[in-house]
C-alpha positions in Angstrom: 41.7 -67.1 -46.1 41.6 -65.6 -42.5 40.1 -62.4 -41.3 41.5 -61.1 -38.1 41.3 -57.7 -36.3 44.6 -56.6 -35.0 43.7 -53.0 -34.2 42.4 -53.7 -30.7 44.8 -56.4 -29.7 46.8 -54.3 -27.2 43.8 -52.7 -25.5 41.6 -55.8 -25.5 43.7 -59.0 -24.7 40.5 -61.1 -24.7 40.1 -60.3 -28.4 43.5 -61.6 -29.6 42.1 -65.1 -30.0 39.2 -64.0 -32.2 39.8 -65.4 -35.7 37.1 -65.9 -38.2 37.4 -68.4 -41.0 36.1 -67.3 -44.4 34.4 -70.0 -46.3 34.3 -69.8 -50.1 35.6 -66.3 -50.2 32.4 -65.0 -48.5 33.9 -62.1 -46.7 30.5 -60.4 -46.0 29.3 -63.3 -43.8 32.7 -63.3 -42.0 32.4 -59.6 -41.3 28.9 -60.0 -40.0 30.1 -62.7 -37.6 33.0 -60.6 -36.5 30.7 -57.6 -35.9 28.3 -59.8 -33.9 31.2 -61.1 -31.7 32.4 -57.5 -31.2 28.9 -56.4 -30.3 28.4 -59.2 -27.7 31.7 -58.3 -26.0 30.9 -54.6 -25.8 33.9 -53.5 -27.8 31.9 -51.5 -30.3 30.0 -49.7 -27.6 33.2 -48.8 -25.8 34.7 -47.5 -29.1 31.5 -45.5 -29.8 31.7 -43.9 -26.3 35.4 -43.0 -26.4 35.4 -41.7 -30.0 34.6 -38.1 -29.0 35.0 -36.2 -25.7 31.8 -36.4 -23.6 31.1 -33.5 -21.3 30.4 -34.2 -17.6 26.7 -33.3 -17.9 26.3 -35.7 -20.8 28.2 -38.5 -19.0 26.0 -38.1 -15.9 22.8 -38.0 -18.0 23.9 -41.1 -20.0 24.8 -43.1 -16.8 21.5 -42.2 -15.1 19.6 -43.2 -18.2 21.4 -46.5 -18.4 20.6 -47.2 -14.7 17.0 -46.4 -15.2 16.8 -48.5 -18.4 18.4 -51.5 -16.6 15.9 -51.3 -13.8 13.0 -51.0 -16.2 14.2 -53.9 -18.3 14.7 -56.1 -15.2 11.1 -55.4 -14.0 9.6 -55.9 -17.5 11.5 -59.2 -17.9 10.3 -60.4 -14.5 6.7 -59.5 -15.4 6.9 -61.1 -18.8 8.3 -64.3 -17.3 5.4 -64.3 -14.8 2.8 -63.8 -17.5 4.2 -66.5 -19.8 4.5 -69.2 -17.2 2.9 -72.4 -18.3 1.8 -75.7 -16.8 1.0 -74.4 -13.4 -1.4 -76.2 -11.0 -3.1 -72.9 -10.3 -3.0 -70.7 -13.3 -3.9 -67.5 -11.4 -2.2 -67.8 -8.0 -3.9 -65.7 -5.3 -7.3 -65.6 -7.0 -9.7 -68.0 -5.3 
C-alpha cells in the first residue's frame, strides 16, 4: 500500500518524489512520517500562512518578529556551544 500526497504536486515540484511506504497497514506511522517531511521542507508553514489573507500590518509584525527571533536564536546557539565546549586546554579562556 502506498500513501502519496498529490495535492501540492503542481505548486511544489520537489514534493512529487515523496512517497511513503506503509508497512503492515500501519497508516498512522506513515502519516506521521509524511507530516515530518512536510514540516522539514516548510510546506505546512507556507500553507498555514497563505490560508487566510494577512493584513500589511500583521505581515510586517510577523516578519520583524521572525527576524528578531532568528537573531536571538543564533546568539543563544553560539552561547550554548561556547558553554558546552569540552576537552579544552584552558577551560576558562581569558581568566588567568
